[in-house]
N, C-alpha and C positions, 0 to 999 in steps of 0.2 A: 793647839788647834781648837777652835770653837766647836761646840756641840749642842744639839737640842735633843733631849731625850723625851720621846712620847710618854704619855701617861702609863701607869701600871696596867690599867684596863686595856689599853690598846696593845701593849706588848704581851699581856697575858693572852688576849684573843689571838694575836699573831702566832704565838707559840702553840696554842691549842689546835688551830686550823692547820698549822704546818705539821704537827704530829699526826693529826687525823688523816690528812691527804698526802703527806710527804711531798710538799710543794718545793721546799728547798733542801738540797742534800749535799753531801760531801763532794767537793770538786766542781759544783755547778758554776757556770758563768752565765749570769742572767742579764738580759737587756731589760731595763725598766723604762716603760713609756712615760716620759715626763712632759706633760702639757704645760705645767706651771699652775694648774688648778689645785684646789685644796686637797683633792684625793691623791693625786700623784705626788704632791709635796709631802703629805703625810707618809706615803709609802716609802719614799727615798730615805727619810729620817728613821722610820721604823726598821728598814732593812739595814741601815748603817748601824743602829743599835743592836740588831740581831747578829750582825757580824761580830760585834764585841762579845756578846753573850753566848753564842752557840758553841757547842762542843765539837763543831766541825768547821771546816773552812770553805768559803765560797766567795766568788767575786760578783760584782754587779756594775753595770754601766748604764747611766741615765742617758736617754736619747730623746731629744726634742725634734719633732718633725715640723718644718715650716710649710705654709701653704703657698709661699711666693707672693704674698700681698704687701711686702715691704714691712712686715711686722718685726718688731725689735724684741729680742730675748736677752738683751744685755744684762738686765737686772737678775734674770733667772740664772744666767751663766755666772754672774758675780756671787750669787747666793751659793751655788754649788762649789765654787772655788773657796769661799769663806769656810764652808763646812767639810771641805776635803772629800767631795763627792765627785767621782769621775763622770764627766758630762761631755757630750758632743751634740752639735746641732746639725741636722741633715736638711739642707735646703732642697725644696722641690718646686715644680711648676704646677701644682695641683689646681691652684686658682685659675690659671690660664686654661688648663684642660677643661675645667668645670664650665667656663664660659662657652666653650665649644659644644660640650656634651649635655649640659642641663638646659632643658627648654623652659620657657616662661611658665610659671605656675606649676612646675613639676617639683617632685621631692628632691632634696639635695643632701640630707643627712646621711643616707646610706652610701652615697657616692664618696663623700669626704671620709667617712669612717672606713670604707673599703680601701681607699687609696692610702690612708694613713697606716692602716694595718699592714698593707703590702710593703710599704717602705720600712716599717719596723722589722718585718721579717727579713727583708733584704739586708738591712744593717746588722741584724743579729747574725746572719750567716757570714757577712763580711768580717765581723769581729770575732768569730768563733764562739758565739754564745749558743748554748744548748736549750735555753729557756727564754721565754718572753713574759714579763710580768705586767699585767694591766691593773688599773686602779679601781675597778668596779667594786661597789659595796652592796650591803644587803638591800638598801632601798632600790638600787639599780636592778638587782635580781627580782625583787618583788614587782617592780614596774614592768620589767620585761615579761614576767609570767602573766600578769593581768593584761598587758597589751596583746600578747600572743593569744590569750584566751578570748578576749573580747573582739579583737579586730581580725585575727587570722584563724580562729577556730582550732587552735593548737595548744597543747600543754607543753610548754617549753620555757626554760629560764636560762641562767648563766652558771655553767659548771665551774667549780673551784679549780679544775685542772682538766686539760684535754690535749690530745696530740693533733697538731695542724697537718694538713695534707703534705706539707713540705718536710715533715718529720720533727719540727720544733715543738717543744712542749710549752703550752700556754698556761700560766698560773694566775690566780687572782687572790693574792694574800689578804686583801681587805674584805673579802666577799661576805663575811659574817659580822662585819662592823656596820653600825648605823652612820648615815651621812652626817648627823649632828655631831658625832664624835670627831669626825675629821674636820668639820668646820670649827669645832671648839679648839682643836689642836693649833690650827693656823692663827686663830684669833688670840688664844692665850699666849702665843709666842711672838705675836706681832709680825707674822710673816705675810708679806704682800703676795696674794694669790691672784692669778689671772682669772677673770670671770667671763661673762658673756660678751664682753667687748672684743674678744679674740675670735668670736664666731664668724666664719666667712659668710654666713647667710645675711649678715647685716649689709653686705655689699651687693646682694642679688635682689632682683625683682621677682621673688619666688613666694610661693605659698608657705607661710610659717606652719611647721608641724603642730598639730593640735592633740594628737593621740597621747604623747607623753605628758603634756600639761594636764590633760583631762584625767589621766591615770594617777598622777601625783595628787590631784585634788580628791579623787575617789579614795585613795589610800589614807590621806590625811583625815577625811571624814570617818572612815572605818576605824582608824586607830583611836579617834576621840571616843567612840562608843565601845571599842574593844581594845583596851590598852595593851593586851598581850598579843596583838595581831602578828607582829613581826617575829616574836618568839615562836608562835605557832607555825608561821610560814617556814621558818628555819627548820623546825622539826619535821614539818610535812615534806619538805624537799628531800629529806633522808628516809622517808617512810611512805614509799609509793606502792600502792596496791594495784599492780598492772592488770590483774585478772578481774578487777571490778569495773573496767571501762569497756567500751564498745569495740574492742579489737578482736575480730573473728579469729585471728591467728593464735590467740591465747586459749581458745576452746578446742579441746580434743574429744569432747563427749560424742 
């Protein structure tokens, strides 16, 4: 059976974050959200290699959620079959629902994200999975932090691990990796990744979101002047001085 082994750096990073946060453990059955983009493609191959290396046993199932736009995932299904990666496609009518619920010039990203996450949770429970793995990386965490900071007045990012309201544990095995590492993996191995062409927004007369694009540009400029920016952010996310902020509940003087 064919195999693609991610770089030593990717596998080392995966091992370290797994050891630090106990993301994957003995007996886990993990649903892996597979959109077909570079992030989730890297994740399924890294987890496949992790299965071979780890001193414990776990299972994973790659799940692709369709939006009901007539999109084809034949190439993605064939890719999983070629590399012996368990994979199912869950068809939904999210696009049809969005046409009813999303008004002209209104935001759409949160709607599709929320619906997709809901379907992933449902499939996880249907197939007896106890965890759901998402492909967010360090750039996503940094962007989320700055977007919440600038636009929402909130200090919030993306946790490596948390328990959802339905009891499922959500993990992010790639959360300390850079986006460019994941892009390099698919390019170096000539893997065809799905890009923005699969974005349902392309078929809506809606306002394109500017916050994430602006934040990406902000971080790119900051990193040019401060090359250690993301290393510092990674450290800062683990070194939070809660008593130095304006939270009156922290003061008992």
